[in-house]
Structure formats: structure tokens, C-alpha cells
C-alpha positions in Angstrom: 11.5 32.7 8.2 15.8 32.8 7.9 17.6 31.0 5.7 19.5 28.8 7.6 16.0 27.5 9.3 14.7 26.8 5.9 17.7 25.0 4.8 18.1 22.9 8.3 14.3 22.2 7.9 15.0 21.1 3.7 17.5 18.7 4.8 16.4 17.1 7.7 13.4 14.2 6.5 14.3 11.0 5.7 16.3 11.9 2.1 20.3 11.5 1.9 20.9 11.5 -1.7 24.0 13.4 -2.1 22.1 14.7 -5.5 19.5 16.6 -3.6 22.0 17.2 -0.7 23.7 19.5 -3.4 20.6 20.7 -4.9 19.9 21.9 -1.1 23.3 23.8 -0.6 23.1 25.4 -3.7 19.7 26.6 -3.5 20.3 28.3 -0.8 24.0 30.0 -1.5 25.7 27.7 0.8 28.7 25.7 -1.3 30.4 28.7 -1.8 30.8 31.7 -4.5 29.4 29.8 -8.2 28.9 31.1 -11.3 25.3 31.5 -12.1 25.1 29.6 -15.0 27.2 26.6 -12.7 24.3 27.0 -10.1 21.4 26.5 -12.9 23.0 24.0 -14.7 22.8 21.5 -11.7 19.7 22.4 -10.5 18.9 21.4 -14.1 20.4 17.6 -14.0 19.0 17.4 -10.4 15.2 17.9 -12.2 16.5 15.9 -15.0 17.6 12.5 -12.2 14.2 12.6 -10.4 12.2 12.6 -13.4 14.1 9.8 -15.0 14.4 7.7 -11.4 10.1 8.9 -11.3 9.7 7.0 -15.1 11.8 4.8 -14.3 9.6 3.3 -11.7 6.8 3.8 -13.8 7.7 1.9 -16.7 8.7 -1.4 -14.4 5.9 -1.1 -13.2 2.7 -3.8 -14.8 -0.8 -2.5 -14.9 -3.1 -5.3 -13.2 -6.3 -3.5 -14.6 -6.6 -2.1 -17.8 -9.6 0.3 -16.8 -12.1 -1.5 -19.5 -12.5 -5.2 -18.3 -10.9 -7.4 -15.7 -8.7 -9.5 -18.0 -5.8 -11.1 -16.1 -8.5 -11.7 -12.8 -10.4 -14.1 -11.7 -13.6 -15.0 -9.2 -12.5 -18.5 -7.6 -16.4 -18.0 -5.8 -19.9 -19.2 -7.0 -20.9 -16.0 -6.1 -19.7 -12.6 -6.0 -19.5 -10.2 -9.0 -17.0 -7.9 -10.9 -17.8 -5.5 -13.3 -16.0 -2.4 -14.7 -17.7 0.9 -14.5 -16.0 4.0 -15.9 -12.6 3.0 -15.4 -12.9 1.3 -11.9 -13.5 -2.4 -10.2 -16.8 -2.4 -8.8 -17.1 -5.8 -6.6 -20.7 -6.4 -5.3 -21.9 -9.0 -3.5 -24.2 -10.5 0.2 -21.5 -13.6 0.9 -17.7 -12.4 1.2 -14.8 -13.0 -2.0 -12.2 -11.8 -3.3 -11.2 -11.3 -7.0 -7.9 -12.0 -7.3 -4.8 -12.2 -10.4 -4.1 -15.1 -12.2 -1.1 -14.7 -12.1 1.5 -15.3 -8.7 4.1 -12.9 -7.4 6.7 -13.2 -5.3 9.0 -10.2 -4.8 7.3 -6.7 -5.2 5.1 -3.6 -5.1 1.8 -4.3 -5.4 -0.3 -0.7 -5.5 -4.0 0.3 -5.6 -6.7 2.1 -4.4 -9.4 1.5 -2.9 -12.8 3.4 -1.8 -15.1 2.2 0.1 -19.0 2.0 0.2 -20.4 4.5 3.3 -22.0 2.1 6.1 -20.9 -0.4 8.0 -17.9 -1.2 5.5 -14.8 -3.6 5.5 -12.0 -4.5 2.8 -8.2 -5.3 2.4 -6.1 -6.0 -0.5 -4.4 -9.8 -0.8 -0.9 -10.5 -1.4 0.8 -13.6 -1.8 -2.1 -15.6 -1.1 -4.1 -18.9 -1.6 -6.7 -19.6 -4.2 -8.9 -22.6 -4.0 -12.5 -23.2 -5.1 -14.6 -20.7 -2.9 -11.8 -20.4 -0.5 -9.1 -17.6 -0.6 -6.5 -17.6 2.5 -3.0 -15.3 3.3 -2.3 -12.1 3.9 -3.8 -9.3 3.9 -3.8 -5.3 3.9 -6.7 -4.5 6.3 -8.9 -1.9 5.1 -10.7 -0.7 8.3 -14.1 1.3 7.6 -14.8 1.1 11.7 -14.0 3.6 14.3 -11.4 0.7 15.3 -9.2 2.1 12.4 -7.0 -0.7 11.6 -6.2 0.3 8.4 -3.0 -0.9 6.5 -2.7 -3.6 9.4 -1.6 -7.2 8.6 -3.9 -9.9 9.0 -3.2 -13.6 7.8 -7.1 -13.9 6.0 -8.8 -17.7 7.0 -5.4 -18.9 9.0 -3.4 -17.4 12.2 -5.6 -13.8 12.2 -4.0 -10.8 13.1 -0.3 -10.5 12.7 0.2 -6.4 13.6 -1.3 -4.9 15.3 -2.4 -8.2 17.0 -4.4 -8.8 19.8 -4.7 -11.3 22.5 -8.1 -13.3 20.7 -8.0 -11.9 17.5 -4.3 -14.2 16.6 -3.3 -18.3 16.5 0.4 -17.1 16.4 2.2 -16.6 19.4 4.9 -14.7 17.9 2.6 -11.7 17.3 1.6 -11.9 20.7 5.0 -11.3 21.8 4.1 -7.8 20.5 0.7 -7.1 21.1 1.3 -3.8 23.5 4.1 -2.5 20.6 1.3 -2.6 18.2 -1.8 -1.9 19.8 -0.1 1.7 20.8 1.7 1.8 17.0 -2.2 2.4 15.8 -3.1 4.7 18.7 -0.5 7.7 16.9 -2.7 9.6 15.2 -1.0 9.4 11.7 -1.2 5.7 11.7 -4.9 5.8 13.0 -6.3 8.4 10.7 -4.1 7.2 7.6 -7.3 6.2 5.7 -10.0 8.7 4.5 -13.4 7.3 5.0 -14.9 9.0 2.4 -12.4 9.4 -0.2 -10.0 7.6 -2.5 -7.1 5.5 -0.3 -3.9 4.0 -2.2 -2.0 1.5 -1.0 1.2 0.7 -1.2 2.3 -3.3 -0.3 6.6 -3.7 -1.0 7.3 -7.3 -0.6 10.7 -8.5 -0.7 12.4 -11.8 0.7 10.1 -12.2 4.4 9.9 -8.8 4.6 6.9 -6.8 4.6 5.4 -3.2 4.1 2.4 -1.7 4.3 1.7 2.3 3.7 -1.4 3.4 3.4 -2.2 7.4 1.3 1.9 7.6 2.4 1.6 6.4 6.4 3.7 3.4 6.8 1.7 1.5 8.8 3.3 -2.1 8.5 6.7 -3.5 9.2 6.7 -7.4 9.2 8.9 -10.1 9.0 7.4 -13.2 8.5 8.7 -16.7 6.4 4.9 -18.4 5.7 4.6 -17.8 2.3 7.1 -16.6 -0.2 4.7 -16.3 -3.4 1.2 -16.2 -4.6 -1.6 -14.0 -5.6 -3.0 -10.5 -5.6 -6.9 -9.9 -4.7 -8.7 -7.6 -3.5 -11.8 -8.2 -1.7 -15.8 -7.7 -0.6 -17.0 -8.0 2.7 -20.1 -9.5 2.2 -22.7 -6.6 3.2 -25.5 -7.4 0.4 -26.2 -4.0 -1.4 -22.3 -2.7 -0.7 -20.1 -1.7 -3.5 -16.5 -1.9 -3.1 -14.4 0.0 -5.5 -11.0 -0.4 -6.9 -8.9 1.7 -9.6 -5.2 2.2 -10.4 -3.8 -1.2 -9.1 -0.3 -2.0 -10.5 2.7 -4.2 -9.9 6.4 -3.9 -10.0 8.5 -7.2 -9.7 11.5 -6.4 -7.7 
């Protein structure tokens, strides 16, 4: 591949960070004649800066699950079982229930991994949700194990129904129905419909800041939505109620914004 083509590819994409651009320029020798030592130093500085940025994010993140027990979590239902197996939270039940955090969160980045069981399965990550005895409701990032493939969609559990994608008869929210065609078309995109790995681990990332909600599944942006209904609440994970099915979760963490 020609040097100019490789350069164009690396300069494309979402990153516009000046340090990265400078690094790419140096790498391809397009920034003028500079001593080799100075170029090497620039590369080292770039690498250190990237590592520091990643380490900083990790340092700010709070583990929601310690891998040993369910400290910091509670089951508000009279049914459902949560147990820790090999560093994972396993949920089993014959009726739908949610395991939720004891702490409320407002603006945050909530991350976690989920593994669906074989057969009929559906789950979700709750956020800014409300908790009552035998009831959890509010925002949910969908984990869809069916051929519908709406994983990463925004569902309002126990209230308005589907917000993104929306569909007549599946939501009570007029504002959501206003973008029904747009949202349905979005979930027909190959990368969105195929974001979830049906038989493997899936990483969810949910970012809430003010009234902005962003959901990512395995690095694919599935939802970007604005809604003023809830600004603070609990986080949670779901068992959909299929008898004999085990839903597995791991690497649950949150970073407050």
C-alpha cells in the first residue's frame, strides 16, 4: 500500500486529537526533516499520554461487583436468586426480576458484560431506575436474544415502553413515535443489528449526562437519545423470567461524571 494511502486511512476516523495527528505525521515522515532522536521522543510522549489517559479512566471507575459476593446489590423481589460463580453473577428465576445497586447514580458511565443463555432469552441493564417492593421500573438498555435484534435499544421498563427504536403498539410515548421510521431503519443497519454476539460475552457501555443517554454494545453506538424523565436512580441487571435459564454478568463498573 502506498505511504500516502496508509496515511489517509490513519488520519480518518473519529479521532481529532492533535497529539495523535502529530504522531501519525511523524510516523509517515510527513512533518518535515527532524532528527531521529526527536521523532522517537515524540512517539514515546504519545504512548505515555495514551497510557496515562487509559489509566486515569480506570482509576476513576468504581467496581460495582467485587467478583466474590453481591455486596452493594439487593434483590427487591420475593423471588429470584443471585449467586456468584467463578467471578460472575448468575441470575436464576421462574419470574422476571432485577438485581439492583444499593446506591443511586446521576451522571455516569456504566459498563458491564452479559452472557445470554441458549434458547429463548432476553435481558437488560437498568439505569437511573426506580425500586419498590417487587417492582423495578425506568430506563433499560435492551439485551435482545431474539431474531428481532434490538439489542442496545432504549426501553422504559414498566412505564412508556419502547423509546428507541419505537413502534406503534409498543410505546405510549408520542415523542418516540415521531421517529418510528428513523429508529426502525437505524436498527436495520448491519452493524447495529449485528452488534450483539448471541452466544458470547457482550460489553455494554451506558453514558448518562444531563438528559442525554448513549448506549453502546461491543463498541457499536446503538442509541443516542434525549429524555428528561429521570435524572437519578439505581443501576440494575435483569433476569427475564425463563425457568431454568441462567443469566451471567461480570465486569460491572461505573464512573461518575
